[in-house]
C-alpha angles and dihedrals in degrees: 000000000000092000096056099081091051092052092051091050092053090050092053092049091052091051090051093053091048091053091050091053091051091052091050093052092048090052091050093051092049090051091053094051113048094192092062091053092056112068091200094054094243120155110240121228092246092059117113121275092233093059092048092050090049092052092047091057092067108097117238116247117254120260091243133034115240113248119218113204112232120224111265124240110270090235091053091050091063113085116255094239092053091050091052091048091050092049091049092043099059091044090052089049091053091047092048091050091050092050091048092053090046092051091049090053092048092048090051091056096028094137093054093046094050091046091052093046090050088050089053091052093048090046091052088054097046103034095082088057091053091050091049092050092049090052087056091058104265117139118251095251094048093046090050093048095048093048096045096045092046092049095047092045091052092049091048093049091051091052092046091049092052093050091046093051093048093049092045094051100035094097093049090046093051091050091049092046090053091048090046091052091051090049090049090050092051091047091052092049091051095041124102090247090090094232112171130211090244092058092051091049090049090053091050091047091050090052091050092049091048091053091047095050093046097049092116092051091048091050090050090050089051091052089048087051089057089051090050090052091052091048090047092054091048091050091047092054091048090049092050094051092044091050092052093052093044092051093046103037106014095127094054092046089054091049090052091050090052090056089062091058117089112261093242093057097035098094092054093047091046090056095044094051099068091044091052090049092050089051092050092047092049091048095050096045093044092048092049091051093047092046091049092052091048092049093048098048097039090044091052091049092050091046095052090047088058094241109160121245093023093159096051089046090052090052091050089051089052093050096044090051088076087071102071118229095343095058093052091052094048096046093045092049090050092053092048093049092050090049091047095050097042107032107019140248098305093053090046090054091050091050089049090052091050092048093048093047094051092046092050090052089047095050098044103031115015103043097046091045099043103032096035125179096314094083102021110145126177114256091237090055089048093052094045094045093048091049093048093046091049092050092049103040109003121231093346091055091049090052096051097038098084097045088047091053091046093050092046090051091052094047095047092048093050094046090050092052091044092051092051092048091047092051091051090048093054097039117107115265118258120263136208118349091356090060090051091050093047094047112106118245115258114255123234115285111248118239093233125039099019091188092065115104120236116268117269116251114257 
């Protein structure tokens, strides 16, 4: 035990000498390499000239680093306007394809579609009567039956009356037409246009030859007319049955339609439906009133001017009034032509004056007052919609084109307002100064009952 401290002392002395040797060798290596002795890496003056010359040969770096432009993304290289046009273009192509397929489907079942649309129009005309009868205590089935039977009987009587008047006056009309043609021939011969009897006979012969050479086409047109009559009767029966069901169970049918709409869009569609129905009802009732006024006043004018078949012409004016703009022109022209052929030029001019006066009153007084703003459609939209409806589905398409445009206008306007209101309702509330600016001003404190809140704005 006595030798242990001596051994430890010798070990410490050996470690001290080893540390001193390491320090000596480090000092020698630093003396041999001047760069290690300078912490900033500077070359001392006593360094060799060869080393300094070698260091001076290295070029100094530039003051700025060269930038190499990378290739842009191909999407970013296309102008913004072209990208927007391309995005809108393919969406428009998809929409156009969808509309084309839809129109093909509608054209395949055109008779059913027109019958259902006609049933909607008749239902819009008769439904207020059903509601009035139910308010007086009649059951729904009885009110529907009374209204539908009365409406169909009145329409049938009107059609029968028109046919009866035409058949009853056809002989008189043919005699007057023959006499009118002879008067026109004599007027042309005595006119300053230098028309000869031979030219008039040649025109009549050409008309006769045209009819003779096109007998087959006329026969085919007659057969097609028979087909049209059969299709018309089928469509009328479909429209009658559809009207009965719409009058009796229209609310349940609408609820079933709403179930087919996605849940997210169902509230907006549920709000747009009643507004569209009110627009359609207002259009049909207003059009019936305006057409009835036109038929009465123009019919009275024709009757007092002794034009034959005044009542059938008045009924035609009533029916053609359901085709806006175009129907008034066609029915008025028909009345003027009948007056010209049967009674002469003066009577035709008087009929033209009566037609123009009534139509001016209709356009500037009756339609704005009766139809109002609910179904106001721009005249350009009316003309284009009537032309498109006539090209697609004939007279039926021209009749339903304007109410379809009016209902679409109402639905689109409501859905736009509903979408804006829904976005404001679900947007986050304002914060900070914006919240103070958006806060409504406090109303005046009432004299009595100071705890009562101010009345809500109407």
